[in-house]
All heavy atoms as TSV, in Angstrom:
chain	resi	resn	atom	element	x	y	z
A	1	MET	N	N	-8.924	-1.141	46.562
A	1	MET	CA	C	-8.130	-1.406	47.733
A	1	MET	C	C	-6.976	-0.424	47.772
A	1	MET	O	O	-6.356	-0.146	46.769
A	1	MET	CB	C	-7.611	-2.847	47.712
A	1	MET	CG	C	-6.783	-3.184	48.933
A	1	MET	SD	S	-6.020	-4.829	48.932
A	1	MET	CE	C	-7.446	-5.857	49.087
A	2	GLY	N	N	-6.686	0.059	48.969
A	2	GLY	CA	C	-5.592	0.993	49.146
A	2	GLY	C	C	-4.289	0.282	49.455
A	2	GLY	O	O	-4.077	-0.866	49.080
A	3	VAL	N	N	-3.437	0.969	50.183
A	3	VAL	CA	C	-2.142	0.421	50.568
A	3	VAL	C	C	-2.303	-0.348	51.880
A	3	VAL	O	O	-2.922	0.138	52.831
A	3	VAL	CB	C	-1.111	1.558	50.744
A	3	VAL	CG1	C	0.214	1.026	51.237
A	3	VAL	CG2	C	-0.937	2.312	49.435
A	4	LEU	N	N	-1.732	-1.555	51.925
A	4	LEU	CA	C	-1.822	-2.390	53.117
A	4	LEU	C	C	-0.454	-2.515	53.770
A	4	LEU	O	O	0.570	-2.482	53.096
A	4	LEU	CB	C	-2.333	-3.786	52.753
A	4	LEU	CG	C	-3.696	-3.843	52.075
A	4	LEU	CD1	C	-4.023	-5.272	51.676
A	4	LEU	CD2	C	-4.780	-3.286	52.967
A	5	LYS	N	N	-0.469	-2.677	55.092
A	5	LYS	CA	C	0.768	-2.884	55.848
A	5	LYS	C	C	0.590	-4.129	56.705
A	5	LYS	O	O	-0.514	-4.426	57.156
A	5	LYS	CB	C	1.056	-1.677	56.738
A	5	LYS	CG	C	2.327	-1.832	57.535
A	5	LYS	CD	C	2.716	-0.560	58.241
A	5	LYS	CE	C	3.960	-0.848	59.065
A	5	LYS	NZ	N	4.965	0.145	58.922
A	6	VAL	N	N	1.690	-4.843	56.935
A	6	VAL	CA	C	1.665	-6.049	57.761
A	6	VAL	C	C	2.585	-5.846	58.959
A	6	VAL	O	O	3.717	-5.394	58.807
A	6	VAL	CB	C	2.124	-7.285	56.957
A	6	VAL	CG1	C	2.147	-8.516	57.840
A	6	VAL	CG2	C	1.236	-7.500	55.743
A	7	ILE	N	N	2.056	-6.159	60.148
A	7	ILE	CA	C	2.870	-6.125	61.359
A	7	ILE	C	C	2.869	-7.527	61.965
A	7	ILE	O	O	1.952	-8.316	61.728
A	7	ILE	CB	C	2.371	-5.094	62.388
A	7	ILE	CG1	C	0.925	-5.382	62.801
A	7	ILE	CG2	C	2.526	-3.680	61.855
A	7	ILE	CD1	C	0.425	-4.521	63.953
A	8	GLU	N	N	3.877	-7.818	62.734
A	8	GLU	CA	C	3.968	-9.114	63.397
A	8	GLU	C	C	3.807	-8.904	64.899
A	8	GLU	O	O	4.441	-8.014	65.478
A	8	GLU	CB	C	5.322	-9.755	63.093
A	8	GLU	CG	C	5.435	-11.171	63.575
A	8	GLU	CD	C	6.682	-11.863	63.039
A	8	GLU	OE1	O	7.341	-11.316	62.143
A	8	GLU	OE2	O	6.979	-12.950	63.537
A	9	VAL	N	N	2.944	-9.703	65.519
A	9	VAL	CA	C	2.716	-9.610	66.959
A	9	VAL	C	C	2.752	-11.007	67.575
A	9	VAL	O	O	2.479	-12.000	66.903
A	9	VAL	CB	C	1.380	-8.911	67.302
A	9	VAL	CG1	C	1.352	-7.486	66.790
A	9	VAL	CG2	C	0.196	-9.680	66.770
A	10	LEU	N	N	3.081	-11.047	68.842
A	10	LEU	CA	C	3.075	-12.284	69.618
A	10	LEU	C	C	2.040	-12.144	70.724
A	10	LEU	O	O	1.872	-11.063	71.285
A	10	LEU	CB	C	4.448	-12.537	70.238
A	10	LEU	CG	C	5.631	-12.536	69.291
A	10	LEU	CD1	C	6.933	-12.612	70.075
A	10	LEU	CD2	C	5.533	-13.681	68.324
A	11	SER	N	N	1.342	-13.241	71.027
A	11	SER	CA	C	0.333	-13.208	72.075
A	11	SER	C	C	0.291	-14.553	72.778
A	11	SER	O	O	0.675	-15.575	72.205
A	11	SER	CB	C	-1.029	-12.889	71.461
A	11	SER	OG	O	-2.028	-12.801	72.458
A	12	SER	N	N	-0.206	-14.554	74.008
A	12	SER	CA	C	-0.321	-15.809	74.746
A	12	SER	C	C	-1.618	-15.829	75.548
A	12	SER	O	O	-2.217	-14.787	75.813
A	12	SER	CB	C	0.870	-15.995	75.684
A	12	SER	OG	O	0.884	-14.990	76.664
A	13	SER	N	N	-2.021	-17.032	75.926
A	13	SER	CA	C	-3.234	-17.232	76.713
A	13	SER	C	C	-3.089	-18.510	77.522
A	13	SER	O	O	-2.443	-19.462	77.077
A	13	SER	CB	C	-4.444	-17.351	75.789
A	13	SER	OG	O	-5.581	-17.824	76.493
A	14	GLU	N	N	-3.714	-18.547	78.660
A	14	GLU	CA	C	-3.742	-19.770	79.456
A	14	GLU	C	C	-4.858	-20.703	78.994
A	14	GLU	O	O	-4.894	-21.859	79.400
A	14	GLU	CB	C	-3.919	-19.430	80.938
A	14	GLU	CG	C	-2.733	-18.689	81.523
A	14	GLU	CD	C	-2.923	-18.322	82.974
A	14	GLU	OE1	O	-4.025	-18.541	83.528
A	14	GLU	OE2	O	-1.964	-17.808	83.579
A	15	LYS	N	N	-5.777	-20.198	78.123
A	15	LYS	CA	C	-6.947	-20.973	77.701
A	15	LYS	C	C	-6.732	-21.749	76.409
A	15	LYS	O	O	-6.958	-22.954	76.359
A	15	LYS	CB	C	-8.148	-20.054	77.512
A	15	LYS	CG	C	-8.621	-19.370	78.766
A	15	LYS	CD	C	-9.784	-18.469	78.451
A	15	LYS	CE	C	-10.192	-17.647	79.657
A	15	LYS	NZ	N	-11.272	-16.722	79.335
A	16	SER	N	N	-6.356	-21.032	75.321
A	16	SER	CA	C	-6.287	-21.677	74.009
A	16	SER	C	C	-5.553	-20.787	73.009
A	16	SER	O	O	-5.329	-19.607	73.256
A	16	SER	CB	C	-7.701	-21.946	73.483
A	16	SER	OG	O	-8.363	-20.723	73.201
A	17	TRP	N	N	-5.221	-21.397	71.854
A	17	TRP	CA	C	-4.632	-20.619	70.772
A	17	TRP	C	C	-5.641	-19.610	70.238
A	17	TRP	O	O	-5.284	-18.495	69.886
A	17	TRP	CB	C	-4.163	-21.534	69.628
A	17	TRP	CG	C	-2.917	-22.285	69.949
A	17	TRP	CD1	C	-1.706	-21.750	70.314
A	17	TRP	CD2	C	-2.726	-23.685	69.923
A	17	TRP	NE1	N	-0.784	-22.751	70.509
A	17	TRP	CE2	C	-1.383	-23.956	70.278
A	17	TRP	CE3	C	-3.563	-24.768	69.626
A	17	TRP	CZ2	C	-0.871	-25.240	70.338
A	17	TRP	CZ3	C	-3.040	-26.045	69.686
A	17	TRP	CH2	C	-1.712	-26.259	70.051
A	18	GLU	N	N	-6.908	-20.005	70.178
A	18	GLU	CA	C	-7.946	-19.098	69.694
A	18	GLU	C	C	-8.054	-17.873	70.595
A	18	GLU	O	O	-8.196	-16.746	70.117
A	18	GLU	CB	C	-9.300	-19.816	69.606
A	18	GLU	CG	C	-9.358	-20.872	68.531
A	18	GLU	CD	C	-8.803	-22.231	68.967
A	18	GLU	OE1	O	-8.359	-22.383	70.134
A	18	GLU	OE2	O	-8.790	-23.141	68.131
A	19	ASP	N	N	-7.985	-18.087	71.898
A	19	ASP	CA	C	-8.050	-16.976	72.844
A	19	ASP	C	C	-6.832	-16.066	72.704
A	19	ASP	O	O	-6.962	-14.840	72.764
A	19	ASP	CB	C	-8.156	-17.520	74.273
A	19	ASP	CG	C	-8.450	-16.428	75.286
A	19	ASP	OD1	O	-9.488	-15.747	75.130
A	19	ASP	OD2	O	-7.644	-16.256	76.223
A	20	ALA	N	N	-5.664	-16.643	72.501
A	20	ALA	CA	C	-4.461	-15.842	72.298
A	20	ALA	C	C	-4.572	-15.004	71.026
A	20	ALA	O	O	-4.189	-13.832	71.002
A	20	ALA	CB	C	-3.227	-16.746	72.224
A	21	THR	N	N	-5.138	-15.603	69.970
A	21	THR	CA	C	-5.326	-14.885	68.708
A	21	THR	C	C	-6.315	-13.745	68.875
A	21	THR	O	O	-6.069	-12.612	68.445
A	21	THR	CB	C	-5.821	-15.862	67.612
A	21	THR	OG1	O	-4.862	-16.910	67.479
A	21	THR	CG2	C	-6.004	-15.143	66.288
A	22	GLN	N	N	-7.449	-14.014	69.515
A	22	GLN	CA	C	-8.465	-12.977	69.736
A	22	GLN	C	C	-7.903	-11.833	70.569
A	22	GLN	O	O	-8.141	-10.654	70.276
A	22	GLN	CB	C	-9.695	-13.580	70.427
A	22	GLN	CG	C	-10.825	-12.592	70.614
A	22	GLN	CD	C	-11.399	-12.083	69.306
A	22	GLN	OE1	O	-11.641	-12.860	68.393
A	22	GLN	NE2	N	-11.611	-10.790	69.211
A	23	SER	N	N	-7.142	-12.167	71.587
A	23	SER	CA	C	-6.523	-11.143	72.441
A	23	SER	C	C	-5.577	-10.253	71.646
A	23	SER	O	O	-5.569	-9.028	71.809
A	23	SER	CB	C	-5.772	-11.825	73.588
A	23	SER	OG	O	-5.104	-10.883	74.375
A	24	ALA	N	N	-4.786	-10.858	70.769
A	24	ALA	CA	C	-3.852	-10.081	69.943
A	24	ALA	C	C	-4.597	-9.116	69.034
A	24	ALA	O	O	-4.215	-7.954	68.902
A	24	ALA	CB	C	-2.980	-11.023	69.121
A	25	ILE	N	N	-5.670	-9.591	68.405
A	25	ILE	CA	C	-6.457	-8.736	67.504
A	25	ILE	C	C	-7.095	-7.584	68.278
A	25	ILE	O	O	-7.065	-6.427	67.843
A	25	ILE	CB	C	-7.548	-9.554	66.778
A	25	ILE	CG1	C	-6.924	-10.624	65.882
A	25	ILE	CG2	C	-8.482	-8.649	65.987
A	25	ILE	CD1	C	-6.099	-10.090	64.745
A	26	GLU	N	N	-7.661	-7.882	69.441
A	26	GLU	CA	C	-8.305	-6.839	70.247
A	26	GLU	C	C	-7.300	-5.782	70.704
A	26	GLU	O	O	-7.571	-4.586	70.619
A	26	GLU	CB	C	-9.005	-7.461	71.452
A	26	GLU	CG	C	-10.259	-8.219	71.080
A	26	GLU	CD	C	-10.890	-8.951	72.253
A	26	GLU	OE1	O	-10.395	-8.819	73.394
A	26	GLU	OE2	O	-11.875	-9.668	72.022
A	27	LYS	N	N	-6.134	-6.217	71.172
A	27	LYS	CA	C	-5.134	-5.254	71.647
A	27	LYS	C	C	-4.546	-4.452	70.497
A	27	LYS	O	O	-4.349	-3.245	70.616
A	27	LYS	CB	C	-4.043	-5.971	72.431
A	27	LYS	CG	C	-4.548	-6.436	73.778
A	27	LYS	CD	C	-3.466	-7.053	74.625
A	27	LYS	CE	C	-4.075	-7.495	75.947
A	27	LYS	NZ	N	-3.095	-8.088	76.844
A	28	ALA	N	N	-4.258	-5.099	69.381
A	28	ALA	CA	C	-3.738	-4.373	68.218
A	28	ALA	C	C	-4.764	-3.366	67.719
A	28	ALA	O	O	-4.417	-2.257	67.305
A	28	ALA	CB	C	-3.364	-5.342	67.100
A	29	GLY	N	N	-6.037	-3.738	67.771
A	29	GLY	CA	C	-7.109	-2.870	67.303
A	29	GLY	C	C	-7.272	-1.583	68.100
A	29	GLY	O	O	-7.912	-0.645	67.642
A	30	LYS	N	N	-6.680	-1.518	69.271
A	30	LYS	CA	C	-6.746	-0.289	70.076
A	30	LYS	C	C	-5.877	0.814	69.480
A	30	LYS	O	O	-6.159	1.998	69.682
A	30	LYS	CB	C	-6.335	-0.572	71.521
A	30	LYS	CG	C	-7.354	-1.419	72.255
A	30	LYS	CD	C	-6.929	-1.677	73.672
A	30	LYS	CE	C	-7.970	-2.547	74.374
A	30	LYS	NZ	N	-7.593	-2.851	75.753
A	31	THR	N	N	-4.821	0.438	68.758
A	31	THR	CA	C	-3.940	1.445	68.173
A	31	THR	C	C	-3.856	1.354	66.656
A	31	THR	O	O	-3.455	2.313	66.016
A	31	THR	CB	C	-2.510	1.343	68.751
A	31	THR	OG1	O	-2.006	0.022	68.518
A	31	THR	CG2	C	-2.496	1.635	70.238
A	32	VAL	N	N	-4.209	0.210	66.095
A	32	VAL	CA	C	-4.151	0.012	64.647
A	32	VAL	C	C	-5.580	-0.008	64.113
A	32	VAL	O	O	-6.406	-0.780	64.591
A	32	VAL	CB	C	-3.446	-1.323	64.295
A	32	VAL	CG1	C	-3.515	-1.601	62.816
A	32	VAL	CG2	C	-2.016	-1.303	64.785
A	33	LYS	N	N	-5.866	0.834	63.145
A	33	LYS	CA	C	-7.208	0.903	62.561
A	33	LYS	C	C	-7.250	0.138	61.238
A	33	LYS	O	O	-6.225	-0.095	60.611
A	33	LYS	CB	C	-7.616	2.362	62.327
A	33	LYS	CG	C	-7.542	3.226	63.576
A	33	LYS	CD	C	-8.429	2.681	64.674
A	33	LYS	CE	C	-8.257	3.469	65.959
A	33	LYS	NZ	N	-8.520	2.686	67.129
A	34	ASN	N	N	-8.435	-0.213	60.821
A	34	ASN	CA	C	-8.675	-0.869	59.522
A	34	ASN	C	C	-7.997	-2.227	59.386
A	34	ASN	O	O	-7.468	-2.566	58.325
A	34	ASN	CB	C	-8.243	0.044	58.367
A	34	ASN	CG	C	-8.969	1.363	58.370
A	34	ASN	OD1	O	-10.172	1.403	58.597
A	34	ASN	ND2	N	-8.246	2.436	58.142
A	35	ILE	N	N	-8.019	-3.033	60.461
A	35	ILE	CA	C	-7.470	-4.389	60.363
A	35	ILE	C	C	-8.316	-5.185	59.380
A	35	ILE	O	O	-9.541	-5.205	59.469
A	35	ILE	CB	C	-7.428	-5.080	61.739
A	35	ILE	CG1	C	-6.429	-4.366	62.649
A	35	ILE	CG2	C	-7.069	-6.558	61.592
A	35	ILE	CD1	C	-6.388	-4.888	64.077
A	36	LYS	N	N	-7.650	-5.821	58.426
A	36	LYS	CA	C	-8.341	-6.575	57.378
A	36	LYS	C	C	-8.223	-8.086	57.555
A	36	LYS	O	O	-9.135	-8.823	57.215
A	36	LYS	CB	C	-7.797	-6.196	55.986
A	36	LYS	CG	C	-7.953	-4.736	55.645
A	36	LYS	CD	C	-9.404	-4.354	55.588
A	36	LYS	CE	C	-9.563	-2.886	55.204
A	36	LYS	NZ	N	-10.930	-2.426	55.326
A	37	SER	N	N	-7.074	-8.555	58.072
A	37	SER	CA	C	-6.897	-9.994	58.232
A	37	SER	C	C	-5.750	-10.276	59.197
A	37	SER	O	O	-4.969	-9.386	59.538
A	37	SER	CB	C	-6.610	-10.660	56.886
A	37	SER	OG	O	-5.361	-10.237	56.380
A	38	ALA	N	N	-5.687	-11.537	59.621
A	38	ALA	CA	C	-4.586	-11.991	60.464
A	38	ALA	C	C	-4.204	-13.392	60.017
A	38	ALA	O	O	-5.072	-14.224	59.740
A	38	ALA	CB	C	-4.983	-11.988	61.928
A	39	TYR	N	N	-2.918	-13.639	59.943
A	39	TYR	CA	C	-2.385	-14.937	59.554
A	39	TYR	C	C	-1.613	-15.490	60.744
A	39	TYR	O	O	-0.676	-14.856	61.228
A	39	TYR	CB	C	-1.454	-14.772	58.348
A	39	TYR	CG	C	-0.642	-15.985	58.020
A	39	TYR	CD1	C	-1.239	-17.127	57.485
A	39	TYR	CD2	C	0.726	-16.011	58.246
A	39	TYR	CE1	C	-0.481	-18.247	57.185
A	39	TYR	CE2	C	1.488	-17.118	57.941
A	39	TYR	CZ	C	0.881	-18.238	57.421
A	39	TYR	OH	O	1.624	-19.346	57.126
A	40	VAL	N	N	-2.041	-16.636	61.243
A	40	VAL	CA	C	-1.335	-17.271	62.346
A	40	VAL	C	C	-0.120	-17.988	61.758
A	40	VAL	O	O	-0.255	-18.999	61.078
A	40	VAL	CB	C	-2.241	-18.246	63.121
A	40	VAL	CG1	C	-1.454	-18.909	64.241
A	40	VAL	CG2	C	-3.465	-17.528	63.674
A	41	GLN	N	N	1.023	-17.424	62.004
A	41	GLN	CA	C	2.259	-17.935	61.424
A	41	GLN	C	C	2.801	-19.132	62.208
A	41	GLN	O	O	3.373	-20.046	61.626
A	41	GLN	CB	C	3.306	-16.823	61.393
A	41	GLN	CG	C	4.608	-17.235	60.757
A	41	GLN	CD	C	5.554	-16.056	60.639
A	41	GLN	OE1	O	5.171	-14.906	60.798
A	41	GLN	NE2	N	6.797	-16.339	60.366
A	42	ASP	N	N	2.612	-19.121	63.528
A	42	ASP	CA	C	3.212	-20.159	64.346
A	42	ASP	C	C	2.404	-20.364	65.619
A	42	ASP	O	O	1.843	-19.408	66.157
A	42	ASP	CB	C	4.651	-19.756	64.688
A	42	ASP	CG	C	5.474	-20.882	65.257
A	42	ASP	OD1	O	5.181	-22.051	64.951
A	42	ASP	OD2	O	6.426	-20.585	66.006
A	43	HIS	N	N	2.330	-21.609	66.079
A	43	HIS	CA	C	1.720	-21.975	67.354
A	43	HIS	C	C	2.801	-22.601	68.235
A	43	HIS	O	O	3.639	-23.333	67.728
A	43	HIS	CB	C	0.663	-23.071	67.175
A	43	HIS	CG	C	-0.543	-22.697	66.424
A	43	HIS	ND1	N	-0.590	-22.706	65.051
A	43	HIS	CD2	C	-1.768	-22.330	66.835
A	43	HIS	CE1	C	-1.812	-22.367	64.662
A	43	HIS	NE2	N	-2.535	-22.135	65.731
A	44	SER	N	N	2.720	-22.373	69.532
A	44	SER	CA	C	3.592	-23.086	70.458
A	44	SER	C	C	2.924	-23.106	71.825
A	44	SER	O	O	1.941	-22.399	72.065
A	44	SER	CB	C	4.978	-22.435	70.543
A	44	SER	OG	O	4.883	-21.137	71.073
A	45	VAL	N	N	3.442	-23.941	72.705
A	45	VAL	CA	C	2.927	-24.010	74.069
A	45	VAL	C	C	4.085	-24.018	75.050
A	45	VAL	O	O	5.197	-24.414	74.710
A	45	VAL	CB	C	2.051	-25.270	74.310
A	45	VAL	CG1	C	0.787	-25.223	73.497
A	45	VAL	CG2	C	2.820	-26.545	74.059
A	46	GLN	N	N	3.784	-23.592	76.262
A	46	GLN	CA	C	4.736	-23.720	77.352
A	46	GLN	C	C	4.227	-24.850	78.241
A	46	GLN	O	O	3.028	-24.937	78.515
A	46	GLN	CB	C	4.846	-22.420	78.152
A	46	GLN	CG	C	5.895	-22.485	79.239
A	46	GLN	CD	C	6.166	-21.141	79.863
A	46	GLN	OE1	O	5.580	-20.137	79.503
A	46	GLN	NE2	N	7.060	-21.114	80.818
A	47	VAL	N	N	5.135	-25.706	78.671
A	47	VAL	CA	C	4.757	-26.885	79.451
A	47	VAL	C	C	5.489	-26.880	80.785
A	47	VAL	O	O	6.689	-26.602	80.844
A	47	VAL	CB	C	5.099	-28.177	78.667
A	47	VAL	CG1	C	4.783	-29.415	79.491
A	47	VAL	CG2	C	4.378	-28.209	77.331
A	48	LYS	N	N	4.735	-27.177	81.847
A	48	LYS	CA	C	5.322	-27.346	83.176
A	48	LYS	C	C	4.662	-28.562	83.823
A	48	LYS	O	O	3.436	-28.676	83.816
A	48	LYS	CB	C	5.094	-26.111	84.042
A	48	LYS	CG	C	5.896	-24.904	83.604
A	48	LYS	CD	C	5.706	-23.736	84.534
A	48	LYS	CE	C	6.480	-22.543	84.005
A	48	LYS	NZ	N	6.175	-21.326	84.741
A	49	GLY	N	N	5.468	-29.467	84.338
A	49	GLY	CA	C	4.921	-30.650	85.000
A	49	GLY	C	C	4.040	-31.484	84.087
A	49	GLY	O	O	2.988	-31.964	84.514
A	50	ASN	N	N	4.433	-31.613	82.826
A	50	ASN	CA	C	3.679	-32.376	81.821
A	50	ASN	C	C	2.284	-31.811	81.535
A	50	ASN	O	O	1.417	-32.521	81.044
A	50	ASN	CB	C	3.574	-33.857	82.216
A	50	ASN	CG	C	4.920	-34.531	82.222
A	50	ASN	OD1	O	5.802	-34.185	81.440
A	50	ASN	ND2	N	5.093	-35.494	83.114
A	51	LYS	N	N	2.064	-30.558	81.850
A	51	LYS	CA	C	0.789	-29.886	81.576
A	51	LYS	C	C	1.053	-28.624	80.770
A	51	LYS	O	O	2.028	-27.914	81.015
A	51	LYS	CB	C	0.084	-29.479	82.884
A	51	LYS	CG	C	-0.209	-30.623	83.810
A	51	LYS	CD	C	-1.599	-31.098	83.625
A	51	LYS	CE	C	-1.871	-32.167	84.691
A	51	LYS	NZ	N	-3.078	-32.847	84.483
A	52	ILE	N	N	0.171	-28.342	79.840
A	52	ILE	CA	C	0.268	-27.089	79.082
A	52	ILE	C	C	-0.159	-25.949	79.991
A	52	ILE	O	O	-1.251	-25.983	80.572
A	52	ILE	CB	C	-0.622	-27.129	77.828
A	52	ILE	CG1	C	-0.111	-28.201	76.858
A	52	ILE	CG2	C	-0.664	-25.753	77.146
A	52	ILE	CD1	C	-1.013	-28.426	75.661
A	53	THR	N	N	0.714	-24.963	80.123
A	53	THR	CA	C	0.415	-23.820	80.987
A	53	THR	C	C	0.134	-22.548	80.200
A	53	THR	O	O	-0.442	-21.611	80.744
A	53	THR	CB	C	1.576	-23.559	81.972
A	53	THR	OG1	O	2.765	-23.305	81.226
A	53	THR	CG2	C	1.781	-24.746	82.896
A	54	GLU	N	N	0.560	-22.524	78.936
A	54	GLU	CA	C	0.365	-21.312	78.145
A	54	GLU	C	C	0.370	-21.650	76.656
A	54	GLU	O	O	1.212	-22.409	76.201
A	54	GLU	CB	C	1.484	-20.324	78.459
A	54	GLU	CG	C	1.309	-18.962	77.857
A	54	GLU	CD	C	2.399	-18.012	78.325
A	54	GLU	OE1	O	3.592	-18.270	78.053
A	54	GLU	OE2	O	2.047	-17.020	78.962
A	55	TYR	N	N	-0.603	-21.091	75.942
A	55	TYR	CA	C	-0.689	-21.223	74.487
A	55	TYR	C	C	-0.156	-19.933	73.876
A	55	TYR	O	O	-0.534	-18.844	74.313
A	55	TYR	CB	C	-2.142	-21.429	74.051
A	55	TYR	CG	C	-2.749	-22.700	74.579
A	55	TYR	CD1	C	-3.324	-22.742	75.844
A	55	TYR	CD2	C	-2.736	-23.858	73.816
A	55	TYR	CE1	C	-3.873	-23.911	76.332
A	55	TYR	CE2	C	-3.297	-25.030	74.297
A	55	TYR	CZ	C	-3.862	-25.050	75.560
A	55	TYR	OH	O	-4.411	-26.213	76.047
A	56	ARG	N	N	0.710	-20.063	72.861
A	56	ARG	CA	C	1.319	-18.878	72.254
A	56	ARG	C	C	1.093	-18.887	70.748
A	56	ARG	O	O	1.139	-19.938	70.113
A	56	ARG	CB	C	2.817	-18.862	72.530
A	56	ARG	CG	C	3.135	-18.750	74.000
A	56	ARG	CD	C	4.613	-18.836	74.234
A	56	ARG	NE	N	4.918	-18.637	75.654
A	56	ARG	CZ	C	6.104	-18.773	76.171
A	56	ARG	NH1	N	7.135	-19.112	75.414
A	56	ARG	NH2	N	6.303	-18.573	77.455
A	57	VAL	N	N	0.868	-17.698	70.190
A	57	VAL	CA	C	0.724	-17.550	68.742
A	57	VAL	C	C	1.597	-16.406	68.253
A	57	VAL	O	O	1.839	-15.441	68.970
A	57	VAL	CB	C	-0.741	-17.293	68.302
A	57	VAL	CG1	C	-1.599	-18.507	68.536
A	57	VAL	CG2	C	-1.331	-16.080	68.976
A	58	ASN	N	N	2.062	-16.552	67.037
A	58	ASN	CA	C	2.802	-15.520	66.335
A	58	ASN	C	C	1.927	-15.153	65.137
A	58	ASN	O	O	1.654	-15.993	64.292
A	58	ASN	CB	C	4.152	-16.081	65.890
A	58	ASN	CG	C	4.998	-15.076	65.178
A	58	ASN	OD1	O	4.500	-14.111	64.628
A	58	ASN	ND2	N	6.287	-15.306	65.147
A	59	LEU	N	N	1.438	-13.905	65.100
A	59	LEU	CA	C	0.480	-13.463	64.081
A	59	LEU	C	C	1.064	-12.412	63.173
A	59	LEU	O	O	1.862	-11.583	63.598
A	59	LEU	CB	C	-0.739	-12.790	64.742
A	59	LEU	CG	C	-1.635	-13.601	65.619
A	59	LEU	CD1	C	-2.534	-12.657	66.412
A	59	LEU	CD2	C	-2.476	-14.525	64.798
A	60	LYS	N	N	0.629	-12.429	61.933
A	60	LYS	CA	C	0.880	-11.328	61.005
A	60	LYS	C	C	-0.475	-10.670	60.779
A	60	LYS	O	O	-1.407	-11.304	60.272
A	60	LYS	CB	C	1.485	-11.828	59.719
A	60	LYS	CG	C	2.900	-12.339	59.930
A	60	LYS	CD	C	3.656	-12.448	58.667
A	60	LYS	CE	C	5.083	-12.851	59.008
A	60	LYS	NZ	N	5.991	-12.592	57.939
A	61	ILE	N	N	-0.580	-9.419	61.178
A	61	ILE	CA	C	-1.836	-8.661	61.059
A	61	ILE	C	C	-1.711	-7.689	59.897
A	61	ILE	O	O	-0.741	-6.930	59.832
A	61	ILE	CB	C	-2.152	-7.913	62.379
A	61	ILE	CG1	C	-2.369	-8.934	63.498
A	61	ILE	CG2	C	-3.363	-7.011	62.197
A	61	ILE	CD1	C	-2.584	-8.298	64.860
A	62	THR	N	N	-2.688	-7.724	59.006
A	62	THR	CA	C	-2.714	-6.841	57.845
A	62	THR	C	C	-3.760	-5.766	58.069
A	62	THR	O	O	-4.898	-6.055	58.454
A	62	THR	CB	C	-3.057	-7.640	56.568
A	62	THR	OG1	O	-2.108	-8.697	56.426
A	62	THR	CG2	C	-3.042	-6.749	55.348
A	63	PHE	N	N	-3.381	-4.511	57.806
A	63	PHE	CA	C	-4.332	-3.407	57.927
A	63	PHE	C	C	-4.124	-2.427	56.791
A	63	PHE	O	O	-3.046	-2.349	56.194
A	63	PHE	CB	C	-4.224	-2.720	59.287
A	63	PHE	CG	C	-2.889	-2.097	59.593
A	63	PHE	CD1	C	-2.668	-0.741	59.349
A	63	PHE	CD2	C	-1.862	-2.865	60.098
A	63	PHE	CE1	C	-1.441	-0.171	59.641
A	63	PHE	CE2	C	-0.629	-2.299	60.396
A	63	PHE	CZ	C	-0.417	-0.948	60.159
A	64	GLU	N	N	-5.188	-1.694	56.489
A	64	GLU	CA	C	-5.138	-0.702	55.408
A	64	GLU	C	C	-4.694	0.642	55.957
A	64	GLU	O	O	-5.196	1.110	56.973
A	64	GLU	CB	C	-6.515	-0.579	54.752
A	64	GLU	CG	C	-6.509	0.287	53.520
A	64	GLU	CD	C	-7.825	0.251	52.773
A	64	GLU	OE1	O	-8.768	-0.403	53.225
A	64	GLU	OE2	O	-7.891	0.900	51.721
A	65	ILE	N	N	-3.734	1.244	55.269
A	65	ILE	CA	C	-3.243	2.566	55.662
A	65	ILE	C	C	-4.201	3.619	55.128
A	65	ILE	O	O	-4.583	3.584	53.953
A	65	ILE	CB	C	-1.820	2.792	55.124
A	65	ILE	CG1	C	-0.867	1.765	55.739
A	65	ILE	CG2	C	-1.344	4.219	55.409
A	65	ILE	CD1	C	0.526	1.812	55.175
A	66	GLU	N	N	-4.569	4.554	55.986
A	66	GLU	CA	C	-5.491	5.621	55.564
A	66	GLU	C	C	-4.777	6.685	54.756
A	66	GLU	O	O	-3.654	6.982	54.943
A	66	GLU	CB	C	-6.138	6.267	56.802
A	66	GLU	CG	C	-7.032	5.304	57.538
A	66	GLU	CD	C	-7.669	5.965	58.748
A	66	GLU	OE1	O	-7.284	7.064	59.160
A	66	GLU	OE2	O	-8.588	5.334	59.298
């Protein structure tokens, strides 16, 4: 194993926490190569009118430096 780096990203989705997580990984993967893992550090939701309107995740993404 080489040298690893961890970055923190925030993402949101109107569908689910899983969708927010997948979106974060896909977008990070456009500029960050060799993603090895992601740790969901925090979950939260935005609520309007007693309904969940947005799912939010705070992720730590680990990738290997080339």
